[in-house]
C-alpha positions in Angstrom: -8.4 35.9 37.9 -5.6 36.2 34.9 -4.1 38.9 33.1 -3.5 38.7 29.6 -0.3 39.6 27.9 -2.3 41.4 25.2 -5.6 41.1 23.5 -6.7 44.2 21.6 -6.1 47.5 20.4 -5.3 50.4 22.3 -7.6 52.8 21.2 -6.2 56.3 22.2 -7.4 59.5 22.8 -6.1 63.1 22.1 -8.2 66.2 22.8 -7.3 69.8 22.7 -8.7 73.1 23.1 -11.6 74.5 25.1 -15.2 74.4 24.3 -17.3 77.5 23.6 -20.0 78.9 25.9 -22.9 76.6 26.5 -26.1 77.4 25.3 -28.8 77.9 27.7 -32.5 77.0 27.3 -34.9 79.9 27.5 -32.7 82.2 25.7 -32.6 83.6 22.2 -31.0 80.6 20.4 -29.6 81.0 16.9 -27.7 78.4 14.8 -24.6 80.1 14.2 -24.2 81.4 18.0 -25.4 78.2 19.6 -26.1 75.0 17.7 -22.9 75.2 15.2 -20.4 75.6 18.1 -22.3 72.8 19.7 -22.2 70.6 16.7 -18.2 71.1 16.5 -17.8 70.4 20.1 -19.8 67.0 20.5 -20.5 65.9 17.0 -18.2 66.5 14.0 -15.7 64.1 15.4 -17.9 61.4 13.3 -20.1 63.7 11.2 -17.8 65.2 8.7 -16.2 63.9 5.2 -14.7 60.1 6.0 -16.0 60.0 9.4 -17.9 57.3 10.8 -21.3 59.2 11.3 -24.0 60.0 8.9 -24.2 63.2 7.0 -21.3 66.3 7.4 -22.3 68.8 10.0 -19.1 70.7 9.0 -21.6 72.0 6.2 -24.1 74.4 7.1 -26.6 73.6 4.6 -26.5 69.9 5.4 -26.7 70.4 9.1 -29.7 72.5 9.1 -31.4 69.8 6.8 -30.6 67.0 9.3 -31.6 69.1 12.3 -35.0 67.4 13.0 -33.4 64.0 12.7 -30.4 65.1 14.7 -32.8 66.3 17.4 -34.5 62.9 17.7 -31.3 61.0 18.0 -30.0 63.1 20.8 -33.8 63.1 22.7 -33.3 59.5 22.6 -30.0 59.3 23.9 -28.6 57.8 20.9 -26.2 60.7 20.0 -23.5 61.7 21.1 -22.6 58.0 21.3 -22.1 56.3 24.7 -19.1 57.2 26.9 -17.5 57.2 30.1 -19.2 59.0 32.9 -17.1 61.7 33.7 -18.8 62.1 37.1 -17.3 58.8 38.1 -13.8 59.7 36.8 -13.3 63.2 35.0 -10.9 62.5 31.5 -9.1 64.7 29.2 -11.9 65.7 26.5 -15.2 64.8 28.7 -16.4 68.3 27.6 -16.3 67.3 24.0 -17.5 63.4 24.5 -20.2 64.0 26.8 -23.1 66.1 26.2 -25.0 67.7 29.4 -28.6 67.6 29.6 -29.0 71.4 29.2 -27.5 71.2 25.6 -29.8 68.6 24.7 -32.7 70.7 25.6 -31.3 73.6 24.0 -31.2 71.8 20.6 -34.7 70.6 21.1 -35.8 74.4 22.0 -33.9 75.8 19.1 -35.6 73.2 16.8 -39.1 73.9 18.1 -38.4 77.4 17.9 -38.2 77.1 13.8 -34.4 76.8 13.6 -33.4 80.5 13.4 -30.2 80.9 11.6 -29.0 84.4 13.2 -26.0 86.1 11.8 -22.9 84.6 10.7 -20.8 86.9 12.7 -22.2 85.5 15.9 -20.1 82.6 15.4 -17.3 81.6 17.6 -15.0 78.4 17.1 -14.9 76.1 20.0 -11.9 73.8 20.6 -11.5 70.8 18.4 -10.9 67.1 18.3 -7.5 66.7 16.9 -7.2 63.4 15.0 -3.6 63.5 14.4 -0.4 63.9 16.4 1.0 67.6 16.2 4.5 66.1 15.5 5.9 62.4 14.5 9.2 61.1 15.3 8.9 57.8 14.0 6.6 55.7 11.6 6.6 52.1 11.1 4.2 50.3 8.3 3.6 46.7 7.2 6.4 45.8 4.9 4.2 44.6 2.1 0.8 45.2 1.5 -1.4 42.2 2.5 -4.7 40.9 0.9 -6.7 38.7 3.6 -7.9 35.4 2.5 -10.7 34.4 5.2 -10.0 30.9 4.3 -10.1 29.6 8.0 -13.3 27.4 8.4 -13.0 27.6 12.1 -13.3 31.5 12.1 -15.4 32.6 9.1 -15.0 36.2 8.4 -12.2 36.6 10.8 -8.4 36.9 9.8 -5.7 37.5 12.3 -2.6 38.0 11.0 0.9 39.3 13.0 3.6 41.2 11.0 7.1 42.2 12.3 7.8 45.8 11.8 11.7 47.1 12.6 11.5 50.4 14.6 15.1 51.5 13.1 16.2 52.8 16.6 19.7 52.2 17.6 19.2 52.8 21.3 16.4 52.0 23.9 13.7 54.5 23.6 10.2 55.4 25.1 7.0 55.9 23.3 5.3 59.2 24.4 2.6 59.6 21.8 0.9 57.2 19.1 -1.5 57.1 16.3 -2.5 54.7 14.0 -2.3 55.0 10.1 -5.4 52.8 8.9 -5.2 52.1 5.1 -8.1 49.5 4.3 -10.6 50.8 6.7 -13.5 48.6 5.5 -11.3 45.3 6.5 -9.3 46.6 9.6 -11.2 45.7 12.8 -8.7 46.3 15.4 -4.8 46.6 15.5 -2.6 45.5 18.4 0.9 46.7 18.7 3.3 44.7 20.7 7.1 44.1 21.1 9.2 40.9 21.4 12.9 40.4 21.4 14.3 40.1 17.7 15.9 36.7 18.4 12.6 35.4 19.4 10.9 36.1 16.1 9.2 32.9 14.7 11.4 30.6 12.6 8.6 30.5 10.3 7.6 33.9 9.9 7.0 35.0 6.2 7.0 39.1 5.6 4.8 38.8 2.6 1.8 37.0 4.7 2.8 37.4 8.1 1.8 34.9 10.8 -1.5 33.3 11.7 -2.1 34.5 15.3 -5.6 34.5 16.3 -4.4 33.0 19.7 -2.9 36.7 20.0 0.5 36.2 19.8 1.2 33.3 17.5 2.5 31.3 20.3 5.2 34.5 21.0 6.5 35.1 24.8 5.8 38.9 24.1 7.1 41.6 26.9 3.7 43.5 26.6 1.2 45.3 24.6 2.0 48.9 23.6 -0.8 50.5 21.7 -3.7 50.0 19.3 -6.7 50.8 17.5 -10.3 50.0 17.5 -13.2 51.5 15.9 -13.9 55.5 17.2 -10.3 55.7 18.8 -8.2 58.8 18.7 -4.3 59.5 19.0 -2.9 58.9 22.4 -0.5 61.4 24.1 1.0 60.6 27.4 1.6 63.3 30.1 5.2 64.8 30.3 7.4 62.6 31.7 5.7 59.2 31.1 6.4 56.8 28.5 6.4 53.0 27.2 9.5 51.6 26.9 11.0 49.6 23.8 14.5 48.0 23.8 16.8 48.4 20.8 16.8 44.8 20.3 13.1 44.5 20.2 11.0 44.5 17.1 7.5 45.6 16.8 4.9 43.5 16.0 1.2 44.5 14.6 -1.4 42.2 15.0 -4.1 42.9 12.4 -7.6 41.8 12.9 -9.3 41.8 9.6 -13.1 41.4 9.6 -15.1 40.7 6.3 -18.0 43.1 6.3 -19.5 41.8 3.1 -18.6 40.8 -0.6 -17.8 44.1 -1.6 -14.3 43.9 0.5 -13.2 40.7 -0.9 -10.0 41.2 -2.5 -8.9 44.3 -0.8 -5.2 45.0 0.3 -4.1 46.6 3.6 -0.7 48.2 4.6 -1.5 49.9 8.0 1.1 51.3 10.1 1.6 53.6 13.2 3.0 56.9 14.1 4.7 58.0 17.1 6.7 60.6 19.2 9.7 59.1 21.1 12.3 60.3 23.9 15.4 58.9 25.2 14.1 59.0 28.9 11.4 59.6 31.1 10.4 60.2 34.7 8.1 57.5 35.1 7.9 54.5 32.8 4.4 53.1 32.4 2.8 49.6 31.3 -0.3 48.4 29.6 -2.0 46.1 32.1 -5.1 44.4 30.3 -6.8 43.0 32.9 -10.2 41.1 32.2 -12.6 38.4 32.5 -12.3 35.2 30.5 -14.5 32.6 32.2 -18.4 33.9 31.3 -21.2 32.4 29.5 -23.8 34.9 28.0 -27.2 33.0 27.6 -29.0 33.3 24.1 -31.8 35.7 24.4 -30.7 37.3 27.8 -31.0 41.1 27.3 -29.0 42.2 30.4 -26.5 39.7 31.2 -23.4 40.8 34.0 -20.3 39.3 34.7 -17.8 40.5 37.4 -14.6 39.5 38.5 -11.7 40.9 41.1 -8.0 41.2 40.9 -6.3 41.4 44.3 -2.9 43.3 44.2 -0.3 41.4 46.0 1.2 42.7 49.1 4.4 44.2 47.6 2.8 45.9 44.7 1.1 49.4 44.4 0.0 51.1 41.3 -0.5 54.6 39.8 -3.3 54.5 37.1 -3.2 57.3 34.5 -6.1 56.1 32.2 -8.2 52.9 30.9 -9.6 51.7 27.7 -12.9 49.4 28.4 -13.2 46.9 25.8 -16.2 44.5 24.8 -17.8 43.5 21.4 -21.0 44.2 19.9 -23.0 42.5 22.7 -21.8 44.8 25.1 -23.7 47.5 26.6 -22.1 49.0 29.9 -19.1 48.2 31.9 -17.7 49.1 35.5 -14.2 49.4 36.8 -13.9 50.2 40.5 -11.6 49.4 43.5 -11.7 48.8 47.0 -9.2 49.7 49.7 -9.3 50.1 53.4 -13.1 49.7 53.1 -13.6 52.5 50.9 -14.8 52.2 47.4 -13.3 54.1 44.5 -14.6 54.7 40.9 -12.2 54.3 38.4 -14.4 54.2 35.1 -18.1 53.4 34.2 -20.5 53.9 31.6 -22.6 52.7 28.7 -20.7 50.9 25.7 -20.7 51.5 22.3 -18.3 49.0 20.0 -18.2 51.9 17.3 -16.9 54.2 19.9 -14.1 52.8 21.7 -12.1 55.4 23.7 -9.1 55.6 25.8 -9.9 57.8 28.9 -7.3 59.8 30.2 -7.6 60.7 33.9 -7.2 64.3 34.5 -6.0 63.2 38.0 -3.9 59.9 38.1 -5.4 57.5 40.9 -3.2 55.7 43.5 -4.0 52.3 44.8 -1.8 50.7 47.5 -0.7 47.3 47.8 -3.5 44.7 48.7 -6.1 46.9 47.0 -8.9 45.0 45.0 -9.6 46.0 41.5 -12.9 45.2 40.0 -14.4 45.0 36.7 -18.0 44.5 35.5 -19.3 43.9 32.1 -22.9 43.8 30.6 -24.0 42.2 27.5 -27.2 42.4 25.4 -27.7 39.1 23.6 -31.1 39.4 22.7 -33.2 40.3 19.5 -33.3 43.7 20.8 -29.7 44.4 20.0 -29.6 45.9 16.8 -25.9 44.8 16.5 -26.7 41.1 16.7 -24.4 39.3 14.5 -26.1 35.6 15.2 -30.0 35.8 14.7 -31.4 33.9 16.7 -29.0 34.2 19.1 -26.8 31.6 20.7 -24.9 31.1 24.0 -21.8 33.5 23.6 -18.1 33.1 25.1 -14.9 34.6 25.8 -13.1 34.6 22.4 -11.0 36.7 19.6 -13.6 36.7 17.0 -16.2 39.7 16.6 -19.2 37.2 17.0 -17.7 36.1 20.5 -17.1 38.6 23.4 -14.7 39.9 25.6 -14.3 42.2 28.8 -11.5 44.1 29.6 -10.4 47.3 30.8 -6.7 47.8 29.4 -5.2 50.0 31.8 -1.9 52.3 31.6 -0.2 52.2 34.8 3.0 52.6 36.6 4.1 49.8 39.1 5.8 49.9 42.2 7.4 47.0 44.1 7.5 47.6 47.9 
């Protein structure tokens, strides 16, 4: 088993506020009192102007017009999109991301009852999903706008470029919150942010076009992954006292994965970036530990193929785990991460998987793992025609790789390490 230096974006999660009261089936349900707060709690993160979802559920008339279709998708379990199961390990914002069965039943009962509107005065706003940082101390951006060419015959439709960005800080510092600034949304498949010593920047680096880095780092000996973005991700905010260290003599490097969705995106330019909150000191430095499986083969036509592997912590290293980001590509359907220590199994994170809804799950309570514990990861893929997201049809045997039409199995984990 290996641990990667970095591979993909750390999508991230920042959810604030508290949801409104839960509607219960069997009561006199109305749109304003029950359904509108439910939509804002579970749906409008994506179903709003500029969001990933179809329709604007912040518009009452449009939400009412789509109510029947909404009920069908919710009944089928397709919406809200799959997330980690909070009964395995509860995480910040689980009340927004996971819709309980009684709310699904309430939506169906309201639709079947004729979709009564009720009175606007009955509406009470729930807590909302926050898509931006509430304060920003530092912003970085690609030095020049870049237009992908997609000319690599070995990786059609995919391009990986690494761009060096100066952070502008004179002293060592810690990142405590981070949020991507996505420019060309049609092109950007993911962003990986990592750091490397300034004196190790590639000799052939060209700031106008960056560096080809489909191998992840362009051959650089990097100190580690810091953050990233992938579809569905939200800002990440670490608990007080935690931070990711960046040295004054480091540079930040943004690995941009550009994916060509169709001819309409040819010629588009991108100048994405990142914004942060920073501090001089923290109580506990944390790191990104991208544990994953590299040696797997997903047979063509397999509707449910699972790979599992184990990482055994050394006898002199223990961990405190604060959150994890599961990652696969479009064939991924479900995952599981768990630990075993002293004969006891502990669920870390598990659930169904959706490539368009990749989130970092920050646990409400950190997990402690003693030296010698076994950390396990399992991924399941659907490489059959029944997968609506299949990129190669008819399907072919699929292996580990960076490209979107290849696959991955990772649990990017935020943790502090103790040497005993």
